[in-house]
ZAMARGU-4260 file (C-alpha; in steps of 0.2 Angstrom, whole numbers, plus 5000, padded with zeros to 4 digits):
<rodrens>
0) 5155/5360/4881 | 5151/5365/4863 | 5152/5355/4848 | 5147/5369/4836 | 5152/5387/4837
5) 5137/5399/4838 | 5137/5411/4823 | 5119/5417/4821 | 5116/5435/4822 | 5100/5441/4831
10) 5093/5449/4815 | 5096/5435/4803 | 5080/5428/4795 | 5090/5413/4788 | 5100/5402/4798
15) 5119/5403/4795 | 5129/5388/4801 | 5147/5387/4804 | 5158/5374/4814 | 5173/5377/4823
20) 5181/5373/4840 | 5171/5371/4856 | 5180/5385/4864 | 5168/5397/4872 | 5171/5416/4869
25) 5167/5428/4883 | 5154/5441/4878 | 5144/5455/4885 | 5141/5459/4903 | 5132/5472/4913
30) 5113/5476/4913 | 5099/5486/4920 | 5086/5480/4932 | 5084/5474/4950 | 5100/5464/4953
35) 5101/5467/4972 | 5111/5453/4980 | 5107/5455/4998 | 5099/5445/5013 | 5082/5446/5004
40) 5088/5433/4991 | 5075/5420/4988 | 5075/5403/4996 | 5092/5404/5005 | 5099/5387/5010
45) 5099/5386/5029 | 5105/5369/5032 | 5119/5366/5044 | 5132/5355/5037 | 5141/5341/5046
50) 5160/5343/5051 | 5165/5326/5045 | 5171/5324/5027 | 5174/5311/5014 | 5182/5310/4997
55) 5179/5302/4981 | 5192/5301/4967 | 5198/5290/4953 | 5188/5275/4948 | 5173/5269/4958
60) 5172/5250/4954 | 5159/5244/4966 | 5143/5251/4974 | 5146/5266/4985 | 5134/5277/4996
65) 5138/5295/5000 | 5130/5298/5017 | 5123/5314/5023 | 5133/5313/5039 | 5148/5320/5029
70) 5152/5333/5017 | 5160/5324/5002 | 5173/5331/4991 | 5176/5326/4972 | 5195/5326/4971
75) 5200/5327/4952 | 5192/5316/4938 | 5180/5304/4946 | 5172/5289/4937 | 5158/5278/4942
80) 5162/5262/4932 | 5150/5251/4922 | 5139/5240/4933 | 5143/5251/4949 | 5130/5262/4957
85) 5133/5278/4967 | 5119/5281/4979 | 5118/5299/4987 | 5107/5301/5003 | 5095/5316/5004
90) 5103/5331/5012 | 5121/5327/5006 | 5132/5340/5000 | 5146/5336/4987 | 5159/5349/4984
95) 5171/5349/4969 | 5188/5354/4973 | 5197/5368/4963 | 5210/5361/4950 | 5224/5370/4960
100) 5220/5359/4975 | 5217/5342/4968 | 5229/5328/4971 | 5231/5324/4952 | 5232/5342/4947
105) 5217/5339/4935 | 5200/5347/4937 | 5186/5339/4948 | 5171/5331/4940 | 5160/5316/4941
110) 5157/5304/4927 | 5144/5290/4927 | 5150/5278/4914 | 5139/5269/4902 | 5132/5255/4912
115) 5134/5263/4928 | 5120/5272/4938 | 5117/5286/4950 | 5104/5286/4963 | 5102/5304/4969
120) 5085/5306/4977 | 5084/5322/4987 | 5068/5328/4995 | 5060/5345/4994 | 5067/5349/5011
125) 5083/5340/5010 | 5090/5342/4992 | 5107/5335/4986 | 5119/5349/4982 | 5134/5348/4970
130) 5143/5364/4973 | 5160/5373/4974 | 5173/5368/4988 | 5176/5387/4991 | 5169/5396/5005
135) 5154/5408/5004 | 5158/5424/4996 | 5173/5416/4986 | 5163/5405/4974 | 5163/5408/4956
140) 5158/5400/4939 | 5169/5387/4934 | 5176/5382/4951 | 5174/5364/4946 | 5168/5353/4932
145) 5151/5346/4934 | 5141/5330/4932 | 5142/5319/4917 | 5129/5305/4914 | 5132/5292/4900
150) 5120/5279/4893 | 5115/5266/4880 | 5102/5276/4871 | 5103/5280/4853 | 5113/5295/4845
155) 5116/5298/4827 | 5135/5297/4828 | 5145/5281/4827 | 5155/5278/4843 | 5153/5295/4851
160) 5163/5301/4865 | 5160/5315/4877 | 5169/5330/4870 | 5181/5340/4882 | 5189/5327/4893
165) 5207/5324/4887 | 5215/5307/4887 | 5227/5312/4900 | 5213/5314/4913 | 5206/5297/4910
170) 5213/5284/4923 | 5224/5271/4916 | 5212/5257/4921 | 5199/5264/4909 | 5210/5268/4894
175) 5205/5252/4885 | 5187/5253/4890 | 5179/5267/4880 | 5179/5277/4897 | 5169/5292/4890
180) 5159/5283/4876 | 5140/5284/4875 | 5126/5279/4865 | 5118/5262/4860 | 5101/5256/4854
185) 5091/5255/4870 | 5078/5269/4870 | 5072/5264/4888 | 5090/5263/4895 | 5091/5268/4914
190) 5106/5278/4920 | 5098/5281/4937 | 5089/5295/4946 | 5092/5314/4949 | 5078/5321/4959
195) 5078/5337/4970 | 5096/5341/4965 | 5106/5357/4963 | 5122/5359/4953 | 5132/5375/4956
200) 5147/5384/4949 | 5152/5370/4937 | 5160/5373/4920 | 5179/5373/4924 | 5190/5372/4909
205) 5195/5354/4907 | 5206/5355/4892 | 5217/5371/4893 | 5224/5368/4875 | 5206/5369/4867
210) 5197/5379/4881 | 5184/5366/4883 | 5173/5367/4898 | 5160/5355/4905 | 5142/5359/4907
215) 5133/5358/4923 | 5124/5342/4918 | 5130/5333/4903 | 5119/5319/4896 | 5126/5308/4883
220) 5115/5294/4876 | 5104/5294/4891 | 5088/5284/4890 | 5070/5286/4894 | 5071/5274/4909
225) 5082/5288/4918 | 5073/5300/4930 | 5077/5319/4929 | 5065/5328/4941 | 5067/5345/4950
230) 5085/5349/4945 | 5093/5367/4946 | 5109/5371/4938 | 5116/5388/4943 | 5131/5399/4939
235) 5140/5387/4927 | 5153/5393/4915 | 5145/5384/4900 | 5128/5376/4897 | 5116/5372/4911
240) 5109/5356/4903 | 5116/5348/4887 | 5108/5332/4879 | 5119/5323/4866 | 5107/5311/4858
245) 5097/5299/4869 | 5079/5299/4874 | 5078/5304/4892 | 5064/5315/4898 | 5064/5328/4911
250) 5052/5339/4921 | 5054/5354/4933 | 5071/5361/4927 | 5079/5377/4932 | 5094/5385/4923
255) 5099/5401/4933 | 5113/5413/4929 | 5123/5401/4917 | 5136/5408/4905 | 5130/5399/4889
260) 5114/5390/4883 | 5101/5384/4896 | 5095/5369/4886 | 5106/5362/4872 | 5101/5348/4861
265) 5112/5338/4849 | 5115/5322/4840 | 5098/5316/4838 | 5091/5319/4855 | 5073/5314/4856
270) 5065/5317/4873 | 5051/5327/4881 | 5053/5341/4894 | 5039/5350/4904 | 5040/5364/4916
275) 5057/5372/4914 | 5062/5390/4918 | 5078/5399/4913 | 5085/5416/4918 | 5101/5425/4914
280) 5110/5436/4927 | 5117/5450/4917 | 5128/5456/4931 | 5141/5443/4924 | 5151/5441/4909
285) 5144/5427/4898 | 5147/5419/4882 | 5145/5428/4865 | 5129/5419/4861 | 5120/5415/4877
290) 5104/5407/4870 | 5090/5400/4880 | 5088/5384/4869 | 5100/5379/4856 | 5095/5364/4846
295) 5107/5356/4833 | 5112/5341/4823 | 5129/5335/4818 | 5127/5341/4800 | 5115/5346/4787
300) 5110/5335/4779 | 5113/5322/4793 | 5128/5311/4790 | 5127/5293/4788 | 5140/5289/4802
305) 5127/5283/4815 | 5122/5266/4808 | 5104/5262/4811 | 5101/5279/4819 | 5110/5289/4806
310) 5095/5299/4800 | 5088/5302/4818 | 5083/5320/4819 | 5086/5330/4835 | 5068/5333/4840
315) 5064/5339/4858 | 5046/5340/4863 | 5044/5354/4875 | 5029/5362/4885 | 5027/5375/4899
320) 5044/5384/4897 | 5048/5401/4903 | 5064/5408/4896 | 5069/5426/4902 | 5084/5436/4896
325) 5086/5454/4902 | 5074/5468/4906 | 5081/5480/4893 | 5088/5478/4875 | 5107/5477/4872
330) 5116/5466/4885 | 5105/5451/4881 | 5114/5446/4864 | 5107/5429/4863 | 5092/5421/4855
335) 5078/5414/4866 | 5074/5398/4856 | 5086/5394/4842 | 5083/5378/4831 | 5094/5374/4817
340) 5105/5361/4807 | 5093/5346/4805 | 5084/5349/4821 | 5065/5347/4822 | 5055/5352/4837
345) 5038/5353/4846 | 5036/5368/4857 | 5020/5373/4865 | 5013/5383/4880 | 5028/5393/4883
350) 5035/5410/4886 | 5051/5418/4879 | 5055/5436/4884 | 5069/5448/4886 | 5081/5442/4872
355) 5086/5453/4857 | 5078/5439/4846 | 5064/5428/4853 | 5064/5413/4842 | 5073/5408/4826
360) 5065/5393/4818 | 5068/5381/4803 | 5055/5372/4794 | 5061/5354/4797 | 5049/5339/4795
365) 5037/5338/4810 | 5042/5355/4818 | 5028/5364/4827 | 5029/5380/4838 | 5012/5385/4845
370) 5001/5392/4859 | 5016/5403/4865 | 5021/5421/4869 | 5037/5426/4861 | 5045/5443/4864
375) 5061/5450/4856 | 5068/5467/4858 | 5072/5467/4839 | 5064/5452/4832 | 5051/5441/4840
380) 5050/5426/4828 | 5060/5423/4812 | 5058/5408/4801 | 5043/5396/4803 | 5039/5378/4808
385) 5033/5366/4795 | 5017/5360/4804 | 5012/5375/4814 | 5018/5392/4819 | 5005/5400/4830
390) 5012/5412/4843 | 5008/5429/4850 | 5023/5439/4844 | 5029/5455/4854 | 5043/5467/4851
395) 5048/5483/4860 | 5056/5489/4876 | 5044/5483/4889 | 5041/5464/4887 | 5032/5462/4903
400) 5019/5475/4901 | 5009/5463/4890 | 5014/5446/4897 | 5012/5452/4915 | 5023/5440/4926
405) 5025/5445/4944 | 5044/5449/4944 | 5053/5440/4930 | 5069/5450/4929 | 5073/5452/4947
410) 5088/5440/4949 | 5088/5439/4968 | 5070/5436/4971 | 5062/5431/4954 | 5044/5427/4952
415) 5039/5419/4936 | 5021/5417/4940 | 5008/5427/4931 | 4998/5441/4939 | 4980/5440/4943
420) 4968/5453/4939 | 4969/5469/4950 | 4958/5484/4950 | 4960/5493/4934 | 4970/5480/4925
425) 4966/5463/4917 | 4973/5446/4922 | 4989/5441/4912 | 4985/5434/4895 | 4996/5419/4899
430) 4983/5413/4912 | 4974/5403/4898 | 4978/5396/4881 | 4987/5380/4884 | 4984/5366/4872
435) 4989/5348/4875 | 4979/5340/4861 | 4989/5327/4853 | 5004/5331/4863 | 5013/5315/4870
440) 5030/5310/4877 | 5041/5304/4864 | 5048/5289/4873 | 5038/5287/4890 | 5049/5282/4904
445) 5057/5286/4921 | 5047/5299/4930 | 5039/5306/4915 | 5026/5295/4905 | 5014/5309/4900
450) 5012/5328/4899 | 5002/5336/4914 | 4987/5343/4905 | 4978/5349/4920 | 4984/5367/4919
455) 4977/5379/4907 | 4991/5392/4909 | 5005/5396/4897 | 5023/5396/4904 | 5031/5386/4918
460) 5021/5393/4933 | 5003/5396/4938 | 4996/5412/4946 | 5004/5423/4959 | 4993/5414/4972
465) 4998/5397/4967 | 5011/5386/4976 | 5028/5388/4967 | 5036/5371/4962 | 5053/5378/4965
470) 5048/5382/4984 | 5050/5371/4999 | 5069/5371/5001 | 5076/5361/4986 | 5080/5377/4975
475) 5090/5392/4980 | 5093/5408/4971 | 5108/5414/4981 | 5122/5401/4980 | 5136/5414/4982
480) 5132/5417/5000 | 5124/5401/5006 | 5133/5396/5022 | 5140/5379/5016
</rodrens>
């Protein structure tokens, strides 16, 4: 769900901004590399699902628990009302029905309204999975809508509403209640917990007239009291994670094979994220600008419509990211990290590789981009941060020859850990060089109160002999054929 159309070319040294509809345009497909989709795919889901089923739909006005002795279906637009909590047991599978099969004829998605909560605490071995209702082998991007979480934390807009959901899809009982409004003044607002959760095949078009999709996980004005921890969004037809304002923090995020941006920040989002990996699957058609990060504000200069928070910059604080495009130039038309339009940022200890342009920066107050490795097939870094721009810039046809990750472009069995030294070769340069001096969480809260500074490596993962944080059963890299 896009608020601004992306119009930045990969060779641009200055940022050109244009605004239009939020309709996503299909772009390039096809690529070279190891894209074998076979039984060797990494971390298949081997759970046996129960035969009993349950359904949620419409407006949930009181506390409800989705138990793991049933497979649950989302039937059309579904709203958890203010003051209600939806609790989901570990090991529960929730399937979004296709629009053609819903009772209402509208797309299926789950909205947690401002003042409502979600308590979705999976475990490593028994994650909570939101996925398509279609059978293995039939699933596709955009089979259903996604998860929308709304809160009371600040944005820089006055009375914003989540874009994309048309009035016709809002239940009559909510029409007078600002059903999809978000934002307030509570930085520490708590909208609940998402932990050990997967969201797959989201991004259905919810507004056919405008072509608007939902993201895998949409966060509107979500506060720092909320916990986002170990979440994978895979094969969505729009962004993986989009943050509209708010101050929520997150750690251990995976964006895998999504059509558009992996992390999208807007409307004065000020939160912190550590340990996140994003990878494109170039077997598929995707948007015309599938960026790794896109960070925006609502205009430049920032408008004065947001009351006390009108001048609030979008300013994510990010560390230990690994963002991977394609193994060869051409198909990967997006930008690894794109910051523009009144957006500040702090990025440290991160890797960008396999995009035509690695990072496009602007010199906004307080911005910093340092202790990172940035590769671009054409341009590594354009522009600069205001405080510090200190990176190792790489261009050329073989990005991994220098960075030396184990198997970063293998979409079926990816391994983003760095290589140890072997006879005749040196250890990867990203094994050291991390810098956490002065780096702090913007609004500590939820499950993330401080950056983990115990590691010295750059990127999201440690060495090839270390335990992967995406292992143990909660993540999966072959949702198309998982038997659920």
